[in-house]
MARGU-400451 format. One record per residue (C-alpha): residue in one letter; x, y, z. Coordinates in steps of 0.5 Angstrom, whole numbers, plus 500, padded with zeros to 3 digits. Each point is the difference from the previous one (the first is absolute). Layout:
<atoms>
AXYZ ...
</atoms>
This chain:
<atoms>
M509444516 A502503494 E495496496 K495502505 Q502507499 D500500492 K493496500 I497506504 I503505496 K498497493 K493499503 I499507503 F505505496 D501496493 F493497498 G496505504 G503507501 A505501494 P494498495 L495505503 L506506501 T502499492 V492501498 G500506505 V506503497 G497499493 I493503503 L504506503 F504501493 L493501496 L497504505 E506505501 T500501493 R493502499 F499504507 A507503500 L502504507 R506504498 K503502493 R506495497 K507503499 I503494497 S498496495 R496494503 A503495495 E507502502 R499500508 L496493499 K507497497 T504503505 N495498506 A499493497 V508499501 L500502507 A494496502 A502494497 T507500505 A495502506 A495495498 F506495500 S502502507 L493500503 R498493498 L507497501 V503503506 L495505504 I494495500 P503494502 A504503505 L494503503 V496494500 K506496503 T501505506 A492499501 Y501493501 L506500504 T497505505 K494496500 S504493502 K504504505 N493503502 V503507501 G497507498 L496505503 L493498497 R502493503 L500503507 V493502500 K494496501 L495502495 P495497495 P504498493 V496505496 F503506504 V507497500 H500500493 V497507499 L505503505 A505496496 F498503494 L500507503 G507499503 L503498493 D497506497 Y503505506 G506496499 N500502492 Y499507502 L506501504 W504496495 H498505495 R502506504 F507497502 N501500492 H499507500 C504502506 W506496500 T504502494 W503492498 L493498500 W498506496 R505499494 F496494498 H493503502 Q501506495 V500495494 H493500502 H499507501 A504502493 D494498496 L498507497 D492497499 L496496505 D496494498 V499493501 S507498497 T503504505 A497496506 L505494497 R506504499 F504499506 H508499500 V502492502 G504503505 E494503504 V496494499 L506496503 A501505506 S493499502 V501493501 I504502507 F495505503 R494496498 G502494502 I502502507 W494504500 A495494499 A504496504 G499505506 L493500499 G499492499 V496500494 S498494497 P502498493 R493500497 T499507503 M507502497 L498498493 V493503500 Y503507502 E505500495 I494499495 F497506502 F506504501 E502499493 G492501498 A500507504 T507502497 N498499493 F493504501 H503506503 H506501495 T494500495 N499506496 L493499501 R495506501 L495498505 P494504501 E502505505 H495499506 T501492499 D508502501 Q499504506 Q496494503 L505495499 T505504503 N497499506 F502493500 I505498494 V505503496 T498503493 P503503494 R499507502 L504499507 H505496497 G501505494 I502505506 H505495502 H504500493 S500508500 I507503499 I499504506 K503497506 D495501505 E495497496 T504494498 N501499507 S493499501 N495495499 F504494501 C494495501 I499494496 I493497501 F497504506 T501507502 F500500507 W507500501 D502506496 K494504504 L503497507 H507502498 H498507497 T502498493 F494500497 R498506494 A494500496 D501508498 I504500494 P496500493 Q502495495 N501505495 I505504503 I505494502 D506499496 I501492501 G508498501 I506502504 P503507498 Y507497498 V497495495 R496504495 E501496494 H498493498 L505495502 K501493497 P500494504 W508499500 A501507503 L494499505 L503493502 K507504501 M497506504 P501497507 V508500499 T500507498 I500506505 T493502502 P500507498 E497506504 W492501500 K501505494 L498501493 P505500495 D501508500 G501499508 T494503502 I496496506 P493499497 Q495503505 R492501500 
</atoms>
């Protein structure tokens, strides 16, 4: 079983998705350099060095822990014939589509939990503490957050009864969408508005990274915007030029070691260093 799991991961993710994602990040990096959506506050080189360290630790846990755990869960539920999608009699293509949508909804919920539950926010705040937002921010996650997600995402996938192949395909789209909507890429406004009917764009996710708490607690979706609209957490009414990126109690660029230690420090109140609460 372990050999079979390793084989499908290598075929779909390592030799299929990973190269495409790497090329995609490179393209997005070039595009956001040429067509910037927001003005930078911090040196790009300085941020890249910091985010690269966080990305390396997160990528290690993603590939060696999260993905194998999710694939193993998918094989286990398949062998036991459990999961909601295994109870319905539908053509395979519809089952795969429902599984894909179900996984995306699960990640919407997981993202909200990261903002609602203090112990999860301690890890997720490392991602939001970036004072600028670009494709490198998409790779900047605390290793603790990635490992914690294994539990929720594994249980969710088991409940759905997702196949190993669908799980891996979704993970590739998940990573690609995360890279895209974190970019500092300025799309034509009309194009952006049309895309937001279906998927998350850089403008939408820029609102999510605002220091205004009501704005941060919006636009939780990863791929599709359906879930934010369903739960009334969708916002597209804030212009990018008035958004201050980051979290109010961190207004300086932190080094990697300080970021890795953030979860074990006391989470400050949602206030600026002068004690005021940022408001629109």
